[in-house]
PDB file of N, CA, C and O in Angstrom:
ATOM      1  N   MET A   1     -17.239  -6.803  -5.604  1.00  0.00           N
ATOM      2  CA  MET A   1     -16.606  -7.564  -4.568  1.00  0.00           C
ATOM      3  C   MET A   1     -15.495  -6.737  -3.948  1.00  0.00           C
ATOM      4  O   MET A   1     -14.703  -6.126  -4.665  1.00  0.00           O
ATOM      5  N   LYS A   2     -15.427  -6.710  -2.642  1.00  0.00           N
ATOM      6  CA  LYS A   2     -14.405  -5.958  -1.943  1.00  0.00           C
ATOM      7  C   LYS A   2     -13.187  -6.839  -1.745  1.00  0.00           C
ATOM      8  O   LYS A   2     -13.294  -7.983  -1.304  1.00  0.00           O
ATOM      9  N   TYR A   3     -12.044  -6.298  -2.072  1.00  0.00           N
ATOM     10  CA  TYR A   3     -10.809  -7.048  -1.960  1.00  0.00           C
ATOM     11  C   TYR A   3     -10.162  -6.829  -0.605  1.00  0.00           C
ATOM     12  O   TYR A   3     -10.286  -5.757  -0.011  1.00  0.00           O
ATOM     13  N   LYS A   4      -9.479  -7.841  -0.127  1.00  0.00           N
ATOM     14  CA  LYS A   4      -8.766  -7.760   1.149  1.00  0.00           C
ATOM     15  C   LYS A   4      -7.461  -7.021   0.916  1.00  0.00           C
ATOM     16  O   LYS A   4      -6.764  -7.263  -0.070  1.00  0.00           O
ATOM     17  N   LYS A   5      -7.139  -6.130   1.821  1.00  0.00           N
ATOM     18  CA  LYS A   5      -5.873  -5.412   1.764  1.00  0.00           C
ATOM     19  C   LYS A   5      -4.968  -6.006   2.828  1.00  0.00           C
ATOM     20  O   LYS A   5      -5.252  -5.903   4.021  1.00  0.00           O
ATOM     21  N   TRP A   6      -3.904  -6.613   2.409  1.00  0.00           N
ATOM     22  CA  TRP A   6      -2.986  -7.288   3.314  1.00  0.00           C
ATOM     23  C   TRP A   6      -1.895  -6.332   3.762  1.00  0.00           C
ATOM     24  O   TRP A   6      -1.379  -5.552   2.962  1.00  0.00           O
ATOM     25  N   THR A   7      -1.543  -6.391   5.040  1.00  0.00           N
ATOM     26  CA  THR A   7      -0.454  -5.575   5.555  1.00  0.00           C
ATOM     27  C   THR A   7       0.874  -6.249   5.248  1.00  0.00           C
ATOM     28  O   THR A   7       0.917  -7.411   4.843  1.00  0.00           O
ATOM     29  N   LEU A   8       1.938  -5.516   5.443  1.00  0.00           N
ATOM     30  CA  LEU A   8       3.270  -6.048   5.193  1.00  0.00           C
ATOM     31  C   LEU A   8       3.546  -7.244   6.100  1.00  0.00           C
ATOM     32  O   LEU A   8       4.090  -8.253   5.651  1.00  0.00           O
ATOM     33  N   ALA A   9       3.176  -7.136   7.367  1.00  0.00           N
ATOM     34  CA  ALA A   9       3.415  -8.223   8.314  1.00  0.00           C
ATOM     35  C   ALA A   9       2.640  -9.482   7.919  1.00  0.00           C
ATOM     36  O   ALA A   9       3.156 -10.594   8.027  1.00  0.00           O
ATOM     37  N   GLN A  10       1.403  -9.300   7.461  1.00  0.00           N
ATOM     38  CA  GLN A  10       0.600 -10.447   7.041  1.00  0.00           C
ATOM     39  C   GLN A  10       1.209 -11.118   5.811  1.00  0.00           C
ATOM     40  O   GLN A  10       1.263 -12.345   5.725  1.00  0.00           O
ATOM     41  N   LYS A  11       1.664 -10.305   4.866  1.00  0.00           N
ATOM     42  CA  LYS A  11       2.280 -10.867   3.664  1.00  0.00           C
ATOM     43  C   LYS A  11       3.529 -11.668   4.016  1.00  0.00           C
ATOM     44  O   LYS A  11       3.745 -12.755   3.479  1.00  0.00           O
ATOM     45  N   LEU A  12       4.356 -11.130   4.922  1.00  0.00           N
ATOM     46  CA  LEU A  12       5.565 -11.839   5.324  1.00  0.00           C
ATOM     47  C   LEU A  12       5.223 -13.144   6.030  1.00  0.00           C
ATOM     48  O   LEU A  12       5.889 -14.159   5.823  1.00  0.00           O
ATOM     49  N   GLU A  13       4.192 -13.120   6.861  1.00  0.00           N
ATOM     50  CA  GLU A  13       3.763 -14.327   7.562  1.00  0.00           C
ATOM     51  C   GLU A  13       3.285 -15.389   6.569  1.00  0.00           C
ATOM     52  O   GLU A  13       3.611 -16.568   6.710  1.00  0.00           O
ATOM     53  N   ILE A  14       2.522 -14.972   5.579  1.00  0.00           N
ATOM     54  CA  ILE A  14       2.008 -15.908   4.582  1.00  0.00           C
ATOM     55  C   ILE A  14       3.154 -16.478   3.750  1.00  0.00           C
ATOM     56  O   ILE A  14       3.167 -17.671   3.446  1.00  0.00           O
ATOM     57  N   LEU A  15       4.113 -15.635   3.383  1.00  0.00           N
ATOM     58  CA  LEU A  15       5.267 -16.122   2.623  1.00  0.00           C
ATOM     59  C   LEU A  15       6.076 -17.127   3.432  1.00  0.00           C
ATOM     60  O   LEU A  15       6.541 -18.131   2.893  1.00  0.00           O
ATOM     61  N   ALA A  16       6.245 -16.862   4.722  1.00  0.00           N
ATOM     62  CA  ALA A  16       6.969 -17.797   5.579  1.00  0.00           C
ATOM     63  C   ALA A  16       6.215 -19.120   5.689  1.00  0.00           C
ATOM     64  O   ALA A  16       6.823 -20.190   5.656  1.00  0.00           O
ATOM     65  N   ALA A  17       4.907 -19.045   5.818  1.00  0.00           N
ATOM     66  CA  ALA A  17       4.101 -20.260   5.902  1.00  0.00           C
ATOM     67  C   ALA A  17       4.164 -21.048   4.602  1.00  0.00           C
ATOM     68  O   ALA A  17       4.148 -22.279   4.616  1.00  0.00           O
ATOM     69  N   SER A  18       4.237 -20.341   3.480  1.00  0.00           N
ATOM     70  CA  SER A  18       4.304 -21.039   2.198  1.00  0.00           C
ATOM     71  C   SER A  18       5.628 -21.771   2.038  1.00  0.00           C
ATOM     72  O   SER A  18       5.692 -22.804   1.371  1.00  0.00           O
ATOM     73  N   GLU A  19       6.678 -21.245   2.644  1.00  0.00           N
ATOM     74  CA  GLU A  19       7.971 -21.942   2.614  1.00  0.00           C
ATOM     75  C   GLU A  19       7.919 -23.207   3.458  1.00  0.00           C
ATOM     76  O   GLU A  19       8.522 -24.221   3.105  1.00  0.00           O
ATOM     77  N   ASP A  20       7.197 -23.146   4.576  1.00  0.00           N
ATOM     78  CA  ASP A  20       7.125 -24.294   5.484  1.00  0.00           C
ATOM     79  C   ASP A  20       6.163 -25.370   4.994  1.00  0.00           C
ATOM     80  O   ASP A  20       6.519 -26.546   4.920  1.00  0.00           O
ATOM     81  N   THR A  21       4.939 -24.957   4.660  1.00  0.00           N
ATOM     82  CA  THR A  21       3.892 -25.937   4.363  1.00  0.00           C
ATOM     83  C   THR A  21       3.625 -26.111   2.880  1.00  0.00           C
ATOM     84  O   THR A  21       2.956 -27.066   2.487  1.00  0.00           O
ATOM     85  N   GLY A  22       4.123 -25.228   2.064  1.00  0.00           N
ATOM     86  CA  GLY A  22       3.849 -25.291   0.629  1.00  0.00           C
ATOM     87  C   GLY A  22       2.878 -24.195   0.222  1.00  0.00           C
ATOM     88  O   GLY A  22       2.112 -23.674   1.033  1.00  0.00           O
ATOM     89  N   ILE A  23       2.937 -23.866  -1.046  1.00  0.00           N
ATOM     90  CA  ILE A  23       2.154 -22.740  -1.567  1.00  0.00           C
ATOM     91  C   ILE A  23       0.643 -23.009  -1.470  1.00  0.00           C
ATOM     92  O   ILE A  23      -0.106 -22.164  -0.978  1.00  0.00           O
ATOM     93  N   VAL A  24       0.209 -24.151  -1.925  1.00  0.00           N
ATOM     94  CA  VAL A  24      -1.223 -24.444  -1.988  1.00  0.00           C
ATOM     95  C   VAL A  24      -1.816 -24.490  -0.581  1.00  0.00           C
ATOM     96  O   VAL A  24      -2.892 -23.944  -0.339  1.00  0.00           O
ATOM     97  N   GLU A  25      -1.121 -25.134   0.332  1.00  0.00           N
ATOM     98  CA  GLU A  25      -1.629 -25.243   1.700  1.00  0.00           C
ATOM     99  C   GLU A  25      -1.695 -23.866   2.373  1.00  0.00           C
ATOM    100  O   GLU A  25      -2.662 -23.569   3.075  1.00  0.00           O
ATOM    101  N   ALA A  26      -0.686 -23.032   2.167  1.00  0.00           N
ATOM    102  CA  ALA A  26      -0.690 -21.686   2.745  1.00  0.00           C
ATOM    103  C   ALA A  26      -1.819 -20.843   2.156  1.00  0.00           C
ATOM    104  O   ALA A  26      -2.456 -20.074   2.876  1.00  0.00           O
ATOM    105  N   CYS A  27      -2.067 -20.980   0.869  1.00  0.00           N
ATOM    106  CA  CYS A  27      -3.155 -20.235   0.223  1.00  0.00           C
ATOM    107  C   CYS A  27      -4.501 -20.635   0.808  1.00  0.00           C
ATOM    108  O   CYS A  27      -5.356 -19.783   1.049  1.00  0.00           O
ATOM    109  N   ARG A  28      -4.686 -21.905   1.031  1.00  0.00           N
ATOM    110  CA  ARG A  28      -5.944 -22.367   1.626  1.00  0.00           C
ATOM    111  C   ARG A  28      -6.096 -21.872   3.053  1.00  0.00           C
ATOM    112  O   ARG A  28      -7.174 -21.438   3.459  1.00  0.00           O
ATOM    113  N   LYS A  29      -5.011 -21.942   3.809  1.00  0.00           N
ATOM    114  CA  LYS A  29      -5.059 -21.557   5.224  1.00  0.00           C
ATOM    115  C   LYS A  29      -5.409 -20.079   5.391  1.00  0.00           C
ATOM    116  O   LYS A  29      -6.216 -19.726   6.251  1.00  0.00           O
ATOM    117  N   PHE A  30      -4.804 -19.217   4.572  1.00  0.00           N
ATOM    118  CA  PHE A  30      -4.976 -17.771   4.738  1.00  0.00           C
ATOM    119  C   PHE A  30      -6.007 -17.165   3.790  1.00  0.00           C
ATOM    120  O   PHE A  30      -6.347 -15.990   3.926  1.00  0.00           O
ATOM    121  N   GLY A  31      -6.502 -17.930   2.850  1.00  0.00           N
ATOM    122  CA  GLY A  31      -7.503 -17.412   1.923  1.00  0.00           C
ATOM    123  C   GLY A  31      -6.938 -16.467   0.891  1.00  0.00           C
ATOM    124  O   GLY A  31      -7.563 -15.464   0.547  1.00  0.00           O
ATOM    125  N   VAL A  32      -5.760 -16.784   0.398  1.00  0.00           N
ATOM    126  CA  VAL A  32      -5.087 -15.960  -0.608  1.00  0.00           C
ATOM    127  C   VAL A  32      -5.056 -16.745  -1.909  1.00  0.00           C
ATOM    128  O   VAL A  32      -4.916 -17.968  -1.900  1.00  0.00           O
ATOM    129  N   SER A  33      -5.188 -16.048  -3.021  1.00  0.00           N
ATOM    130  CA  SER A  33      -5.088 -16.738  -4.300  1.00  0.00           C
ATOM    131  C   SER A  33      -3.626 -17.072  -4.571  1.00  0.00           C
ATOM    132  O   SER A  33      -2.717 -16.387  -4.103  1.00  0.00           O
ATOM    133  N   THR A  34      -3.424 -18.125  -5.327  1.00  0.00           N
ATOM    134  CA  THR A  34      -2.047 -18.523  -5.643  1.00  0.00           C
ATOM    135  C   THR A  34      -1.359 -17.459  -6.490  1.00  0.00           C
ATOM    136  O   THR A  34      -0.151 -17.254  -6.372  1.00  0.00           O
ATOM    137  N   ALA A  35      -2.121 -16.784  -7.339  1.00  0.00           N
ATOM    138  CA  ALA A  35      -1.543 -15.724  -8.174  1.00  0.00           C
ATOM    139  C   ALA A  35      -0.991 -14.598  -7.302  1.00  0.00           C
ATOM    140  O   ALA A  35       0.102 -14.090  -7.552  1.00  0.00           O
ATOM    141  N   SER A  36      -1.755 -14.209  -6.274  1.00  0.00           N
ATOM    142  CA  SER A  36      -1.284 -13.159  -5.370  1.00  0.00           C
ATOM    143  C   SER A  36      -0.019 -13.600  -4.644  1.00  0.00           C
ATOM    144  O   SER A  36       0.932 -12.830  -4.508  1.00  0.00           O
ATOM    145  N   LEU A  37      -0.020 -14.832  -4.185  1.00  0.00           N
ATOM    146  CA  LEU A  37       1.136 -15.330  -3.444  1.00  0.00           C
ATOM    147  C   LEU A  37       2.377 -15.372  -4.326  1.00  0.00           C
ATOM    148  O   LEU A  37       3.462 -14.985  -3.893  1.00  0.00           O
ATOM    149  N   TYR A  38       2.223 -15.838  -5.556  1.00  0.00           N
ATOM    150  CA  TYR A  38       3.367 -15.865  -6.466  1.00  0.00           C
ATOM    151  C   TYR A  38       3.855 -14.455  -6.784  1.00  0.00           C
ATOM    152  O   TYR A  38       5.060 -14.228  -6.900  1.00  0.00           O
ATOM    153  N   ASN A  39       2.922 -13.502  -6.927  1.00  0.00           N
ATOM    154  CA  ASN A  39       3.331 -12.110  -7.166  1.00  0.00           C
ATOM    155  C   ASN A  39       4.100 -11.552  -5.977  1.00  0.00           C
ATOM    156  O   ASN A  39       5.131 -10.903  -6.152  1.00  0.00           O
ATOM    157  N   TRP A  40       3.599 -11.807  -4.753  1.00  0.00           N
ATOM    158  CA  TRP A  40       4.297 -11.347  -3.552  1.00  0.00           C
ATOM    159  C   TRP A  40       5.677 -11.968  -3.465  1.00  0.00           C
ATOM    160  O   TRP A  40       6.649 -11.297  -3.117  1.00  0.00           O
ATOM    161  N   LYS A  41       5.761 -13.254  -3.784  1.00  0.00           N
ATOM    162  CA  LYS A  41       7.042 -13.961  -3.697  1.00  0.00           C
ATOM    163  C   LYS A  41       8.041 -13.366  -4.685  1.00  0.00           C
ATOM    164  O   LYS A  41       9.210 -13.166  -4.354  1.00  0.00           O
ATOM    165  N   LYS A  42       7.570 -13.084  -5.903  1.00  0.00           N
ATOM    166  CA  LYS A  42       8.446 -12.497  -6.920  1.00  0.00           C
ATOM    167  C   LYS A  42       8.932 -11.112  -6.489  1.00  0.00           C
ATOM    168  O   LYS A  42      10.112 -10.789  -6.629  1.00  0.00           O
ATOM    169  N   LYS A  43       8.006 -10.292  -5.961  1.00  0.00           N
ATOM    170  CA  LYS A  43       8.382  -8.955  -5.506  1.00  0.00           C
ATOM    171  C   LYS A  43       9.342  -9.016  -4.326  1.00  0.00           C
ATOM    172  O   LYS A  43      10.278  -8.222  -4.237  1.00  0.00           O
ATOM    173  N   TYR A  44       9.104  -9.964  -3.418  1.00  0.00           N
ATOM    174  CA  TYR A  44       9.953 -10.103  -2.235  1.00  0.00           C
ATOM    175  C   TYR A  44      11.354 -10.549  -2.632  1.00  0.00           C
ATOM    176  O   TYR A  44      12.336 -10.071  -2.064  1.00  0.00           O
ATOM    177  N   GLU A  45      11.460 -11.451  -3.592  1.00  0.00           N
ATOM    178  CA  GLU A  45      12.763 -11.909  -4.046  1.00  0.00           C
ATOM    179  C   GLU A  45      13.509 -10.805  -4.803  1.00  0.00           C
ATOM    180  O   GLU A  45      14.737 -10.732  -4.752  1.00  0.00           O
ATOM    181  N   HIS A  46      12.765  -9.956  -5.499  1.00  0.00           N
ATOM    182  CA  HIS A  46      13.393  -8.902  -6.296  1.00  0.00           C
ATOM    183  C   HIS A  46      13.799  -7.688  -5.463  1.00  0.00           C
ATOM    184  O   HIS A  46      14.922  -7.199  -5.588  1.00  0.00           O
ATOM    185  N   LYS A  47      12.883  -7.194  -4.605  1.00  0.00           N
ATOM    186  CA  LYS A  47      13.136  -5.951  -3.866  1.00  0.00           C
ATOM    187  C   LYS A  47      13.191  -6.120  -2.360  1.00  0.00           C
ATOM    188  O   LYS A  47      13.490  -5.160  -1.650  1.00  0.00           O
ATOM    189  N   GLY A  48      12.916  -7.289  -1.861  1.00  0.00           N
ATOM    190  CA  GLY A  48      12.874  -7.490  -0.421  1.00  0.00           C
ATOM    191  C   GLY A  48      11.571  -6.958   0.158  1.00  0.00           C
ATOM    192  O   GLY A  48      10.543  -6.952  -0.518  1.00  0.00           O
ATOM    193  N   GLU A  49      11.613  -6.510   1.414  1.00  0.00           N
ATOM    194  CA  GLU A  49      10.400  -6.027   2.071  1.00  0.00           C
ATOM    195  C   GLU A  49       9.830  -4.789   1.398  1.00  0.00           C
ATOM    196  O   GLU A  49       8.621  -4.559   1.454  1.00  0.00           O
ATOM    197  N   ALA A  50      10.678  -3.987   0.763  1.00  0.00           N
ATOM    198  CA  ALA A  50      10.199  -2.779   0.082  1.00  0.00           C
ATOM    199  C   ALA A  50       9.253  -3.135  -1.068  1.00  0.00           C
ATOM    200  O   ALA A  50       8.364  -2.350  -1.398  1.00  0.00           O
ATOM    201  N   GLY A  51       9.431  -4.290  -1.669  1.00  0.00           N
ATOM    202  CA  GLY A  51       8.557  -4.710  -2.758  1.00  0.00           C
ATOM    203  C   GLY A  51       7.160  -5.092  -2.293  1.00  0.00           C
ATOM    204  O   GLY A  51       6.219  -5.096  -3.086  1.00  0.00           O
ATOM    205  N   LEU A  52       7.021  -5.415  -0.999  1.00  0.00           N
ATOM    206  CA  LEU A  52       5.727  -5.832  -0.467  1.00  0.00           C
ATOM    207  C   LEU A  52       4.955  -4.708   0.189  1.00  0.00           C
ATOM    208  O   LEU A  52       3.806  -4.904   0.586  1.00  0.00           O
ATOM    209  N   LYS A  53       5.549  -3.545   0.311  1.00  0.00           N
ATOM    210  CA  LYS A  53       4.867  -2.439   0.983  1.00  0.00           C
ATOM    211  C   LYS A  53       3.638  -2.006   0.205  1.00  0.00           C
ATOM    212  O   LYS A  53       3.572  -2.156  -1.015  1.00  0.00           O
ATOM    213  N   VAL A  54       2.681  -1.476   0.917  1.00  0.00           N
ATOM    214  CA  VAL A  54       1.410  -1.045   0.343  1.00  0.00           C
ATOM    215  C   VAL A  54       1.653   0.175  -0.538  1.00  0.00           C
ATOM    216  O   VAL A  54       2.288   1.142  -0.116  1.00  0.00           O
ATOM    217  N   THR A  55       1.140   0.121  -1.771  1.00  0.00           N
ATOM    218  CA  THR A  55       1.350   1.227  -2.708  1.00  0.00           C
ATOM    219  C   THR A  55       0.049   1.879  -3.145  1.00  0.00           C
ATOM    220  O   THR A  55       0.078   2.836  -3.919  1.00  0.00           O
ATOM    221  N   TYR A  56      -1.095   1.385  -2.671  1.00  0.00           N
ATOM    222  CA  TYR A  56      -2.359   1.940  -3.141  1.00  0.00           C
ATOM    223  C   TYR A  56      -2.697   3.256  -2.472  1.00  0.00           C
ATOM    224  O   TYR A  56      -3.569   3.976  -2.960  1.00  0.00           O
ATOM    225  N   ASP A  57      -2.039   3.600  -1.371  1.00  0.00           N
ATOM    226  CA  ASP A  57      -2.277   4.883  -0.715  1.00  0.00           C
ATOM    227  C   ASP A  57      -1.118   5.807  -1.056  1.00  0.00           C
ATOM    228  O   ASP A  57      -0.180   5.955  -0.273  1.00  0.00           O
ATOM    229  N   THR A  58      -1.187   6.432  -2.238  1.00  0.00           N
ATOM    230  CA  THR A  58      -0.063   7.204  -2.739  1.00  0.00           C
ATOM    231  C   THR A  58      -0.079   8.656  -2.270  1.00  0.00           C
ATOM    232  O   THR A  58       0.934   9.345  -2.396  1.00  0.00           O
ATOM    233  N   LYS A  59      -1.198   9.142  -1.732  1.00  0.00           N
ATOM    234  CA  LYS A  59      -1.246  10.528  -1.278  1.00  0.00           C
ATOM    235  C   LYS A  59      -0.527  10.662   0.057  1.00  0.00           C
ATOM    236  O   LYS A  59      -0.701   9.842   0.959  1.00  0.00           O
ATOM    237  N   SER A  60       0.271  11.696   0.165  1.00  0.00           N
ATOM    238  CA  SER A  60       0.976  11.919   1.416  1.00  0.00           C
ATOM    239  C   SER A  60       0.038  12.536   2.446  1.00  0.00           C
ATOM    240  O   SER A  60      -1.019  13.067   2.105  1.00  0.00           O
ATOM    241  N   LYS A  61       0.435  12.459   3.689  1.00  0.00           N
ATOM    242  CA  LYS A  61      -0.381  13.018   4.769  1.00  0.00           C
ATOM    243  C   LYS A  61      -0.529  14.520   4.601  1.00  0.00           C
ATOM    244  O   LYS A  61      -1.601  15.068   4.860  1.00  0.00           O
ATOM    245  N   GLU A  62       0.535  15.197   4.169  1.00  0.00           N
ATOM    246  CA  GLU A  62       0.482  16.651   3.972  1.00  0.00           C
ATOM    247  C   GLU A  62      -0.533  17.013   2.890  1.00  0.00           C
ATOM    248  O   GLU A  62      -1.279  17.982   3.031  1.00  0.00           O
ATOM    249  N   LEU A  63      -0.558  16.231   1.810  1.00  0.00           N
ATOM    250  CA  LEU A  63      -1.504  16.506   0.737  1.00  0.00           C
ATOM    251  C   LEU A  63      -2.944  16.294   1.208  1.00  0.00           C
ATOM    252  O   LEU A  63      -3.828  17.090   0.890  1.00  0.00           O
ATOM    253  N   LYS A  64      -3.175  15.225   1.964  1.00  0.00           N
ATOM    254  CA  LYS A  64      -4.515  14.979   2.491  1.00  0.00           C
ATOM    255  C   LYS A  64      -4.946  16.103   3.426  1.00  0.00           C
ATOM    256  O   LYS A  64      -6.090  16.554   3.370  1.00  0.00           O
ATOM    257  N   ASP A  65      -4.025  16.562   4.291  1.00  0.00           N
ATOM    258  CA  ASP A  65      -4.338  17.660   5.201  1.00  0.00           C
ATOM    259  C   ASP A  65      -4.646  18.940   4.431  1.00  0.00           C
ATOM    260  O   ASP A  65      -5.575  19.667   4.781  1.00  0.00           O
ATOM    261  N   ALA A  66      -3.873  19.216   3.386  1.00  0.00           N
ATOM    262  CA  ALA A  66      -4.100  20.413   2.581  1.00  0.00           C
ATOM    263  C   ALA A  66      -5.451  20.347   1.864  1.00  0.00           C
ATOM    264  O   ALA A  66      -6.154  21.353   1.775  1.00  0.00           O
ATOM    265  N   GLU A  67      -5.813  19.180   1.358  1.00  0.00           N
ATOM    266  CA  GLU A  67      -7.106  19.029   0.698  1.00  0.00           C
ATOM    267  C   GLU A  67      -8.251  19.228   1.685  1.00  0.00           C
ATOM    268  O   GLU A  67      -9.259  19.848   1.346  1.00  0.00           O
ATOM    269  N   GLU A  68      -8.107  18.709   2.899  1.00  0.00           N
ATOM    270  CA  GLU A  68      -9.146  18.885   3.916  1.00  0.00           C
ATOM    271  C   GLU A  68      -9.290  20.355   4.301  1.00  0.00           C
ATOM    272  O   GLU A  68     -10.404  20.860   4.443  1.00  0.00           O
ATOM    273  N   GLU A  69      -8.159  21.035   4.467  1.00  0.00           N
ATOM    274  CA  GLU A  69      -8.195  22.462   4.802  1.00  0.00           C
ATOM    275  C   GLU A  69      -8.829  23.260   3.661  1.00  0.00           C
ATOM    276  O   GLU A  69      -9.599  24.192   3.897  1.00  0.00           O
ATOM    277  N   ASN A  70      -8.500  22.887   2.434  1.00  0.00           N
ATOM    278  CA  ASN A  70      -9.071  23.561   1.271  1.00  0.00           C
ATOM    279  C   ASN A  70     -10.588  23.383   1.238  1.00  0.00           C
ATOM    280  O   ASN A  70     -11.316  24.329   0.939  1.00  0.00           O
ATOM    281  N   ARG A  71     -11.067  22.176   1.544  1.00  0.00           N
ATOM    282  CA  ARG A  71     -12.498  21.906   1.569  1.00  0.00           C
ATOM    283  C   ARG A  71     -13.201  22.777   2.615  1.00  0.00           C
ATOM    284  O   ARG A  71     -14.265  23.341   2.358  1.00  0.00           O
ATOM    285  N   ILE A  72     -12.591  22.873   3.791  1.00  0.00           N
ATOM    286  CA  ILE A  72     -13.168  23.683   4.873  1.00  0.00           C
ATOM    287  C   ILE A  72     -13.208  25.153   4.481  1.00  0.00           C
ATOM    288  O   ILE A  72     -14.212  25.830   4.705  1.00  0.00           O
ATOM    289  N   LEU A  73     -12.122  25.649   3.895  1.00  0.00           N
ATOM    290  CA  LEU A  73     -12.070  27.055   3.497  1.00  0.00           C
ATOM    291  C   LEU A  73     -13.091  27.381   2.403  1.00  0.00           C
ATOM    292  O   LEU A  73     -13.693  28.455   2.412  1.00  0.00           O
ATOM    293  N   ARG A  74     -13.282  26.457   1.466  1.00  0.00           N
ATOM    294  CA  ARG A  74     -14.292  26.674   0.428  1.00  0.00           C
ATOM    295  C   ARG A  74     -15.694  26.757   1.032  1.00  0.00           C
ATOM    296  O   ARG A  74     -16.516  27.571   0.610  1.00  0.00           O
ATOM    297  N   LYS A  75     -15.953  25.912   2.018  1.00  0.00           N
ATOM    298  CA  LYS A  75     -17.260  25.923   2.681  1.00  0.00           C
ATOM    299  C   LYS A  75     -17.465  27.249   3.417  1.00  0.00           C
ATOM    300  O   LYS A  75     -18.543  27.839   3.338  1.00  0.00           O
ATOM    301  N   LEU A  76     -16.438  27.720   4.131  1.00  0.00           N
ATOM    302  CA  LEU A  76     -16.532  29.004   4.832  1.00  0.00           C
ATOM    303  C   LEU A  76     -16.752  30.149   3.858  1.00  0.00           C
ATOM    304  O   LEU A  76     -17.550  31.050   4.120  1.00  0.00           O
ATOM    305  N   LEU A  77     -16.046  30.116   2.738  1.00  0.00           N
ATOM    306  CA  LEU A  77     -16.188  31.165   1.731  1.00  0.00           C
ATOM    307  C   LEU A  77     -17.598  31.174   1.152  1.00  0.00           C
ATOM    308  O   LEU A  77     -18.181  32.242   0.964  1.00  0.00           O
ATOM    309  N   SER A  78     -18.144  30.013   0.871  1.00  0.00           N
ATOM    310  CA  SER A  78     -19.502  29.976   0.311  1.00  0.00           C
ATOM    311  C   SER A  78     -20.520  30.481   1.332  1.00  0.00           C
ATOM    312  O   SER A  78     -21.471  31.170   0.965  1.00  0.00           O
ATOM    313  N   ASN A  79     -20.327  30.144   2.614  1.00  0.00           N
ATOM    314  CA  ASN A  79     -21.230  30.651   3.651  1.00  0.00           C
ATOM    315  C   ASN A  79     -21.139  32.174   3.751  1.00  0.00           C
ATOM    316  O   ASN A  79     -22.158  32.847   3.907  1.00  0.00           O
ATOM    317  N   LYS A  80     -19.939  32.711   3.663  1.00  0.00           N
ATOM    318  CA  LYS A  80     -19.744  34.162   3.736  1.00  0.00           C
ATOM    319  C   LYS A  80     -20.407  34.850   2.538  1.00  0.00           C
ATOM    320  O   LYS A  80     -21.004  35.916   2.683  1.00  0.00           O
ATOM    321  N   GLU A  81     -20.298  34.238   1.359  1.00  0.00           N
ATOM    322  CA  GLU A  81     -20.928  34.811   0.175  1.00  0.00           C
ATOM    323  C   GLU A  81     -22.456  34.831   0.314  1.00  0.00           C
ATOM    324  O   GLU A  81     -23.110  35.784  -0.110  1.00  0.00           O
ATOM    325  N   ILE A  82     -23.004  33.797   0.898  1.00  0.00           N
ATOM    326  CA  ILE A  82     -24.455  33.742   1.130  1.00  0.00           C
ATOM    327  C   ILE A  82     -24.867  34.843   2.093  1.00  0.00           C
ATOM    328  O   ILE A  82     -25.881  35.506   1.875  1.00  0.00           O
ATOM    329  N   GLU A  83     -24.092  35.048   3.159  1.00  0.00           N
ATOM    330  CA  GLU A  83     -24.397  36.111   4.126  1.00  0.00           C
ATOM    331  C   GLU A  83     -24.352  37.477   3.456  1.00  0.00           C
ATOM    332  O   GLU A  83     -25.222  38.314   3.700  1.00  0.00           O
ATOM    333  N   LEU A  84     -23.359  37.711   2.622  1.00  0.00           N
ATOM    334  CA  LEU A  84     -23.246  38.998   1.924  1.00  0.00           C
ATOM    335  C   LEU A  84     -24.428  39.206   0.972  1.00  0.00           C
ATOM    336  O   LEU A  84     -24.938  40.320   0.852  1.00  0.00           O
ATOM    337  N   GLU A  85     -24.855  38.159   0.309  1.00  0.00           N
ATOM    338  CA  GLU A  85     -25.993  38.267  -0.612  1.00  0.00           C
ATOM    339  C   GLU A  85     -27.267  38.613   0.150  1.00  0.00           C
ATOM    340  O   GLU A  85     -28.070  39.421  -0.315  1.00  0.00           O
ATOM    341  N   VAL A  86     -27.453  38.007   1.315  1.00  0.00           N
ATOM    342  CA  VAL A  86     -28.625  38.285   2.134  1.00  0.00           C
ATOM    343  C   VAL A  86     -28.592  39.727   2.600  1.00  0.00           C
ATOM    344  O   VAL A  86     -29.624  40.399   2.596  1.00  0.00           O
ATOM    345  N   GLN A  87     -27.410  40.224   3.007  1.00  0.00           N
ATOM    346  CA  GLN A  87     -27.290  41.625   3.461  1.00  0.00           C
ATOM    347  C   GLN A  87     -27.585  42.592   2.317  1.00  0.00           C
ATOM    348  O   GLN A  87     -28.196  43.637   2.538  1.00  0.00           O
ATOM    349  N   ARG A  88     -27.167  42.263   1.117  1.00  0.00           N
ATOM    350  CA  ARG A  88     -27.431  43.124  -0.028  1.00  0.00           C
ATOM    351  C   ARG A  88     -28.924  43.207  -0.328  1.00  0.00           C
ATOM    352  O   ARG A  88     -29.437  44.265  -0.694  1.00  0.00           O
ATOM    353  N   GLU A  89     -29.604  42.096  -0.170  1.00  0.00           N
ATOM    354  CA  GLU A  89     -31.036  42.088  -0.440  1.00  0.00           C
ATOM    355  C   GLU A  89     -31.821  42.898   0.587  1.00  0.00           C
ATOM    356  O   GLU A  89     -32.867  43.461   0.267  1.00  0.00           O
ATOM    357  N   LEU A  90     -31.318  42.957   1.819  1.00  0.00           N
ATOM    358  CA  LEU A  90     -31.990  43.751   2.853  1.00  0.00           C
ATOM    359  C   LEU A  90     -31.636  45.188   2.654  1.00  0.00           C
ATOM    360  O   LEU A  90     -32.089  46.046   3.412  1.00  0.00           O
TER     361      LEU A  90
END
């Protein structure tokens, strides 16, 4: 089963709705489990908006770029090695 990834703005909206209409009604309206809502509420009360920020994407942009460049360079190197092997055989 694929899980929904909620943005910070969506989480704040759901928390605000839960304050107005109640936890159960907000969960039904937005399709969130009560456990998730209570966890968000606890994190929001403890750390504020920083507690609700997305943490599942821990790799930095620089690291992702470096990994992509590394992948490209490895592919180029393997192609060059194949060309050299073909030249040696001729």
